[in-house]
MARMAR-877464 format. One line per 10 residues: number of its first residue (from 0); for each residue z, y, x of N, C-alpha, C, CB. Coordinates in steps of 0.05 Angstrom, whole numbers, plus 5000, padded with zeros to 4 digits. Last residue first. Glycine has a CB too. Layout:
<recs>
NUM = Z:Y:X:Z:Y:X:Z:Y:X:Z:Y:X; ...
</recs>
This chain:
<recs>
205 = 3377:7988:1644:3397:7968:1652:3384:7940:1657:3419:7965:1630; 3345:8028:1626:3339:8016:1652:3357:7993:1660:3340:8038:1673; 3367:8044:1578:3339:8035:1579:3333:8020:1604:3321:8060:1576; 3419:8057:1593:3415:8036:1573:3386:8026:1574:3421:8047:1544; 3410:8100:1628:3423:8075:1637:3418:8052:1618:3453:8079:1642; 3389:8137:1591:3372:8127:1614:3384:8101:1624:3370:8148:1636; 3433:8146:1558:3408:8134:1547:3391:8123:1569:3393:8156:1531; 3470:8168:1595:3477:8144:1580:3452:8130:1569:3496:8150:1558; 3443:8215:1612:3450:8193:1631:3455:8167:1617:3474:8201:1649; 3442:8244:1564:3417:8235:1577:3422:8212:1596:3404:8259:1592
195 = 3496:8253:1558:3481:8238:1537:3456:8227:1549:3475:8256:1513; 3508:8284:1601:3520:8257:1601:3506:8240:1579:3550:8259:1595; 3484:8333:1590:3471:8315:1609:3482:8287:1609:3473:8326:1637; 3506:8372:1559:3496:8348:1546:3482:8328:1565:3476:8355:1524; 3568:8397:1583:3539:8397:1584:3529:8371:1572:3529:8401:1614; 3622:8397:1535:3611:8393:1562:3581:8395:1560:3619:8365:1574; 3685:8396:1503:3658:8407:1505:3647:8405:1533:3657:8437:1495; 3733:8374:1488:3718:8362:1510:3689:8371:1510:3718:8331:1508; 3768:8381:1447:3768:8399:1469:3753:8390:1493:3797:8404:1477; 3759:8350:1405:3778:8339:1424:3780:8357:1449:3770:8311:1432
185 = 3720:8375:1376:3747:8374:1364:3768:8363:1383:3745:8356:1340; 3673:8369:1407:3688:8394:1408:3716:8393:1396:3672:8415:1394; 3658:8314:1393:3669:8320:1419:3684:8347:1420:3648:8321:1441; 3633:8317:1341:3659:8305:1346:3672:8314:1372:3655:8275:1347; 3584:8345:1339:3602:8347:1317:3630:8336:1323:3591:8331:1294; 3555:8341:1388:3555:8366:1373:3577:8368:1352:3528:8370:1359; 3564:8288:1406:3567:8311:1424:3570:8337:1409:3543:8313:1444; 3549:8259:1362:3577:8258:1371:3583:8281:1389:3582:8231:1386; 3495:8272:1361:3512:8280:1338:3541:8279:1346:3507:8262:1314; 3479:8249:1410:3477:8278:1406:3495:8287:1383:3447:8286:1401
175 = 3488:8195:1398:3504:8208:1419:3503:8238:1417:3494:8199:1447; 3450:8187:1358:3478:8183:1352:3496:8197:1373:3484:8154:1351; 3403:8197:1387:3410:8215:1365:3439:8212:1358:3392:8208:1340; 3406:8155:1426:3404:8183:1434:3413:8202:1411:3375:8190:1442; 3406:8110:1394:3429:8116:1411:3429:8145:1419:3429:8098:1436; 3354:8115:1373:3378:8116:1355:3403:8122:1370:3381:8088:1340; 3325:8110:1420:3324:8136:1405:3347:8138:1386:3297:8139:1390; 3337:8057:1432:3345:8078:1451:3345:8105:1437:3326:8079:1475; 3312:8031:1390:3341:8030:1392:3352:8052:1411:3351:8002:1403; 3260:8043:1404:3270:8052:1378:3301:8052:1378:3259:8033:1356
165 = 3255:8017:1455:3255:8047:1453:3265:8058:1426:3228:8057:1459; 3299:7964:1469:3277:7973:1453:3277:8004:1450:3278:7959:1425; 3320:7961:1537:3327:7966:1509:3302:7974:1494:3349:7987:1506; 3295:7956:1584:3317:7936:1578:3326:7939:1550:3340:7940:1598; 3226:7962:1597:3250:7973:1584:3270:7951:1578:3242:7988:1558; 3206:7945:1664:3203:7941:1635:3228:7952:1622:3199:7911:1628; 3177:7981:1720:3199:7968:1706:3192:7964:1677:3225:7985:1709; 3143:8010:1752:3139:7982:1751:3161:7967:1737:3137:7971:1779; 3146:8064:1748:3164:8052:1768:3161:8022:1769:3193:8060:1762; 3110:8074:1708:3106:8088:1733:3123:8077:1755:3111:8118:1730
155 = 3132:8048:1666:3109:8035:1679:3104:8048:1706:3085:8037:1661; 3170:8085:1650:3179:8060:1663:3156:8046:1677:3192:8042:1643; 3137:8124:1627:3154:8131:1650:3164:8106:1665:3177:8148:1641; 3112:8095:1585:3096:8108:1606:3113:8113:1631:3085:8134:1596; 3155:8079:1554:3138:8058:1566:3121:8070:1589:3120:8046:1545; 3176:8129:1539:3192:8110:1554:3175:8090:1568:3212:8096:1536; 3131:8150:1510:3142:8164:1533:3158:8145:1551:3160:8188:1524; 3123:8114:1469:3101:8118:1489:3112:8131:1514:3078:8135:1477; 3171:8123:1441:3165:8097:1452:3144:8099:1474:3155:8077:1430; 3165:8176:1426:3186:8169:1444:3181:8142:1457:3213:8168:1429
145 = 3120:8172:1392:3118:8189:1416:3140:8181:1436:3120:8218:1409; 3141:8140:1352:3117:8131:1367:3115:8146:1393:3092:8135:1350; 3183:8172:1333:3188:8146:1345:3165:8136:1362:3195:8125:1323; 3156:8216:1313:3175:8220:1334:3180:8193:1349:3202:8231:1324; 3126:8191:1272:3112:8206:1294:3130:8210:1318:3103:8233:1284; 3164:8170:1238:3148:8152:1254:3133:8166:1277:3127:8138:1236; 3223:8213:1245:3201:8200:1231:3184:8183:1249:3184:8220:1217; 3278:8232:1252:3264:8214:1271:3243:8199:1256:3283:8195:1285; 3294:8270:1214:3304:8271:1241:3287:8255:1261:3333:8262:1242; 3266:8256:1167:3266:8284:1177:3274:8286:1206:3285:8301:1160
135 = 3277:8202:1161:3249:8210:1165:3248:8239:1176:3234:8208:1139; 3332:8206:1153:3322:8191:1176:3293:8199:1182:3323:8162:1170; 3334:8235:1105:3344:8247:1129:3334:8233:1154:3375:8247:1129; 3310:8196:1072:3297:8222:1075:3307:8236:1101:3303:8240:1051; 3346:8154:1076:3319:8150:1086:3305:8177:1090:3303:8132:1067; 3392:8177:1052:3392:8169:1080:3364:8165:1091:3408:8143:1083; 3372:8186:0997:3377:8208:1016:3378:8199:1045:3403:8221:1008; 3368:8147:0959:3344:8153:0975:3349:8173:0997:3323:8163:0958; 3417:8146:0933:3410:8124:0951:3386:8130:0968:3405:8099:0934; 3462:8191:0921:3433:8192:0923:3424:8170:0942:3423:8219:0932
125 = 3516:8188:0922:3504:8192:0896:3473:8191:0897:3513:8218:0885; 3531:8177:0974:3545:8163:0953:3530:8165:0926:3573:8172:0950; 3505:8212:1007:3496:8185:1007:3507:8169:0983:3504:8171:1033; 3531:8261:1008:3511:8256:0987:3500:8228:0986:3488:8275:0990; 3560:8262:1053:3574:8254:1029:3555:8249:1006:3594:8276:1021; 3519:8282:1087:3528:8254:1090:3543:8245:1065:3547:8252:1115; 3516:8335:1069:3493:8317:1067:3501:8287:1068:3472:8323:1088; 3566:8354:1083:3558:8353:1056:3535:8335:1051:3551:8381:1046; 3565:8349:1140:3585:8334:1124:3577:8332:1094:3612:8348:1126; 3518:8383:1152:3518:8354:1156:3540:8339:1140:3521:8349:1185
115 = 3525:8439:1144:3511:8423:1125:3515:8393:1127:3482:8429:1127; 3553:8463:1186:3564:8465:1159:3551:8446:1140:3560:8494:1149; 3519:8450:1228:3547:8441:1229:3560:8442:1201:3564:8459:1249; 3473:8476:1212:3473:8447:1213:3502:8436:1213:3458:8437:1237; 3490:8530:1217:3481:8519:1191:3482:8489:1191:3453:8529:1185; 3501:8535:1272:3523:8538:1252:3515:8526:1225:3530:8567:1249; 3469:8484:1312:3468:8510:1298:3491:8511:1278:3441:8514:1284; 3466:8434:1335:3487:8453:1344:3487:8479:1330:3485:8457:1373; 3422:8405:1319:3448:8399:1307:3470:8419:1314:3457:8372:1317; 3379:8430:1348:3379:8428:1318:3407:8425:1308:3361:8405:1309
105 = 3392:8426:1401:3385:8452:1390:3385:8453:1360:3358:8460:1400; 3398:8372:1406:3422:8389:1407:3416:8416:1396:3432:8391:1437; 3344:8357:1403:3362:8349:1382:3388:8366:1382:3369:8319:1384; 3326:8382:1451:3313:8388:1425:3332:8381:1402:3286:8373:1422; 3357:8357:1490:3358:8386:1486:3347:8394:1459:3343:8401:1508; 3339:8304:1485:3367:8311:1480:3370:8341:1475:3384:8303:1505; 3285:8311:1500:3292:8302:1473:3321:8309:1466:3287:8272:1470; 3293:8326:1553:3279:8345:1535:3284:8337:1506:3249:8345:1541; 3318:8282:1575:3333:8306:1572:3320:8326:1553:3337:8319:1600; 3275:8246:1576:3297:8241:1557:3313:8266:1553:3314:8218:1567
95 = 3247:8272:1619:3235:8270:1592:3256:8264:1571:3214:8248:1592; 3282:8267:1662:3274:8294:1653:3262:8293:1625:3253:8305:1672; 3285:8211:1665:3309:8227:1659:3301:8255:1649:3326:8229:1684; 3231:8195:1676:3245:8186:1652:3269:8204:1646:3254:8158:1655; 3176:8225:1695:3204:8225:1703:3221:8220:1678:3212:8253:1716; 3127:8226:1671:3131:8207:1692:3159:8205:1702:3112:8212:1715; 3122:8259:1628:3116:8271:1654:3116:8250:1677:3135:8293:1660; 3096:8252:1561:3111:8242:1584:3102:8255:1610:3108:8212:1586; 3100:8303:1511:3083:8287:1529:3100:8278:1553:3058:8303:1538; 3133:8300:1451:3135:8311:1478:3119:8292:1497:3164:8313:1488
85 = 3137:8317:1385:3122:8300:1404:3123:8314:1431:3093:8296:1394; 3159:8323:1323:3168:8327:1350:3154:8307:1368:3199:8323:1352; 3147:8320:1269:3125:8324:1287:3133:8329:1316:3109:8348:1278; 3194:8316:1242:3176:8293:1241:3153:8295:1260:3166:8289:1213; 3216:8368:1250:3223:8347:1268:3206:8321:1265:3251:8340:1264; 3205:8413:1216:3186:8404:1236:3193:8381:1253:3180:8427:1253; 3271:8430:1203:3243:8439:1201:3226:8427:1224:3241:8469:1202; 3324:8418:1179:3308:8399:1195:3278:8407:1194:3312:8371:1184; 3346:8458:1149:3359:8452:1175:3343:8432:1191:3387:8443:1171; 3313:8462:1103:3320:8486:1119:3330:8479:1146:3340:8502:1104
75 = 3308:8411:1082:3284:8425:1090:3291:8448:1109:3268:8435:1066; 3362:8402:1068:3348:8385:1088:3324:8399:1099:3340:8358:1075; 3369:8441:1029:3384:8443:1054:3371:8426:1076:3413:8434:1050; 3334:8422:0989:3329:8448:1001:3344:8450:1028:3339:8470:0982; 3357:8373:0977:3330:8373:0989:3324:8400:1002:3310:8367:0967; 3406:8393:0956:3406:8376:0979:3379:8375:0993:3414:8347:0971; 3391:8420:0911:3400:8436:0933:3401:8419:0959:3427:8449:0928; 3331:8390:0884:3360:8392:0887:3367:8410:0910:3373:8364:0890; 3276:8396:0884:3289:8388:0859:3319:8390:0860:3281:8360:0852; 3239:8448:0909:3259:8429:0916:3274:8422:0890:3278:8439:0938
65 = 3199:8479:0882:3195:8470:0909:3214:8447:0917:3198:8493:0928; 3216:8493:0833:3188:8483:0835:3183:8472:0862:3169:8506:0829; 3267:8511:0844:3264:8485:0832:3236:8474:0831:3275:8485:0803; 3255:8563:0864:3267:8542:0881:3262:8514:0870:3297:8548:0884; 3234:8588:0819:3217:8586:0843:3228:8565:0862:3214:8613:0857; 3278:8589:0786:3255:8572:0779:3237:8567:0802:3239:8584:0755; 3311:8627:0806:3318:8599:0811:3295:8581:0805:3343:8591:0796; 3273:8681:0835:3285:8668:0812:3291:8639:0819:3266:8669:0788; 3293:8718:0895:3273:8703:0878:3288:8691:0855:3258:8682:0895; 3324:8737:0937:3310:8756:0919:3288:8743:0903:3299:8778:0935
55 = 3356:8708:0969:3328:8709:0976:3312:8729:0959:3316:8682:0974; 3405:8712:0942:3402:8724:0968:3373:8727:0976:3417:8707:0989; 3392:8685:0894:3401:8713:0893:3397:8726:0920:3430:8714:0884; 3378:8634:0913:3358:8650:0899:3366:8679:0899:3354:8640:0870; 3428:8618:0933:3405:8621:0951:3384:8639:0938:3393:8593:0958; 3459:8616:0887:3466:8634:0909:3443:8639:0928:3490:8623:0924; 3431:8577:0857:3434:8604:0846:3441:8624:0869:3456:8605:0825; 3437:8532:0889:3410:8543:0883:3412:8572:0874:3396:8525:0862; 3491:8543:0936:3480:8533:0911:3452:8544:0907:3498:8540:0887; 3533:8540:0981:3504:8543:0983:3491:8529:0958:3493:8530:1009
45 = 3585:8529:0979:3577:8554:0968:3547:8558:0968:3590:8577:0983; 3588:8480:1005:3595:8481:0977:3586:8507:0964:3625:8478:0974; 3575:8493:1059:3557:8477:1043:3563:8480:1013:3559:8447:1050; 3589:8562:1081:3592:8533:1079:3574:8519:1059:3620:8526:1074; 3584:8615:1091:3602:8607:1070:3605:8577:1067:3592:8619:1044; 3551:8624:1137:3572:8643:1129:3593:8633:1110:3559:8667:1117; 3517:8581:1143:3532:8590:1166:3555:8608:1158:3514:8605:1185; 3496:8576:1091:3509:8554:1103:3527:8563:1126:3489:8533:1114; 3472:8627:1085:3494:8619:1068:3510:8596:1080:3484:8612:1040; 3431:8624:1125:3452:8645:1126:3476:8637:1110:3441:8672:1116
35 = 3400:8582:1107:3413:8580:1133:3436:8600:1135:3393:8584:1155; 3382:8604:1058:3397:8579:1058:3413:8576:1084:3379:8555:1055; 3352:8648:1074:3376:8652:1058:3394:8628:1058:3368:8659:1029; 3311:8621:1101:3328:8639:1116:3354:8644:1101:3314:8666:1121; 3288:8594:1058:3300:8579:1080:3319:8596:1096:3278:8567:1098; 3271:8638:1027:3290:8619:1016:3304:8603:1039:3277:8599:0996; 3234:8662:1060:3258:8677:1051:3279:8658:1041:3250:8697:1029; 3196:8620:1065:3210:8631:1089:3235:8646:1081:3191:8650:1104; 3179:8614:1012:3191:8591:1027:3207:8602:1050:3169:8572:1037; 3156:8664:1003:3180:8656:0988:3194:8633:1002:3172:8647:0959
25 = 3112:8661:1037:3132:8681:1042:3158:8675:1027:3122:8708:1033; 3079:8624:1016:3095:8615:1038:3117:8636:1045:3078:8610:1062; 3064:8612:0951:3071:8635:0968:3089:8626:0991:3083:8658:0952; 3018:8558:0944:3043:8572:0938:3049:8593:0959:3066:8552:0935; 2947:8565:0931:2969:8556:0948:2995:8572:0942:2962:8559:0978; 2928:8562:0861:2927:8575:0888:2950:8563:0905:2930:8605:0885; 2933:8542:0811:2908:8537:0824:2906:8550:0852:2886:8548:0807; 2978:8592:0794:2965:8569:0784:2937:8566:0798:2961:8570:0754; 3005:8637:0810:2999:8618:0830:2984:8594:0821:3025:8609:0842; 3012:8668:0764:2995:8679:0786:2987:8658:0805:3010:8701:0800
15 = 3046:8633:0737:3019:8640:0726:3001:8650:0748:3022:8661:0703; 3090:8631:0771:3076:8606:0764:3048:8612:0754:3092:8590:0744; 3107:8684:0771:3096:8672:0796:3080:8647:0791:3119:8666:0816; 3127:8691:0721:3102:8704:0728:3090:8692:0752:3106:8734:0732; 3153:8635:0685:3155:8654:0707:3128:8665:0714:3168:8642:0731; 3155:8631:0617:3141:8621:0639:3141:8642:0661:3112:8614:0631; 3177:8653:0572:3193:8633:0585:3179:8622:0610:3199:8610:0566; 3139:8689:0553:3165:8700:0562:3182:8679:0577:3180:8710:0538; 3075:8675:0580:3096:8668:0562:3122:8679:0572:3098:8637:0558; 3025:8721:0591:3046:8706:0604:3068:8700:0583:3058:8721:0627
5 = 2954:8718:0579:2981:8728:0573:3001:8710:0586:2986:8730:0543; 2889:8741:0590:2910:8721:0597:2937:8733:0592:2907:8712:0627; 2843:8756:0538:2861:8765:0560:2882:8743:0564:2875:8792:0552; 2781:8720:0528:2808:8729:0519:2826:8736:0542:2821:8708:0502; 2718:8746:0547:2738:8725:0550:2765:8736:0541:2740:8716:0579; 2668:8766:0501:2688:8775:0521:2710:8753:0522:2699:8803:0515
</recs>
């Protein structure tokens, strides 16, 4: 008879149950939801691993098995799926750029993102790899390739060549969206994001 499996008092039960199996996606969802709630309600400084675990109803060990730092957890929670942002071109450059602007505004304008971004940016000082991680999360190679194809497709429909490298245009787009979401409201100049689209289109077609 095979010996009974026992759980070490210091080894979380979830780890034993999950050995050799896919991790529990339900925990991931609860943790991300708790992270977003804490960011929006209490700010970045209060969003600790312990606080997130308590609100999500899981042990802190479950968090550390998935994310080594709270910074990585916050990045995962507020930048979900953006490396896979791919929008098919329609032939209308302004409409297509507007869809990207809307997608990025939808991400940056959330209360959780507003609370998180200053803390994430300050993390550059202590984590040299962090800027690259955020860059990959916001505009990974899949996003850049799709944006480049979209610009080239839409300009080809008019017989024009891009006046700005599409990678540079995407950087301008993201920077302008961040200014629109994080800076412009402080000056009482909240406005429709269409001016961001117009600026990017003018730069590409200049």
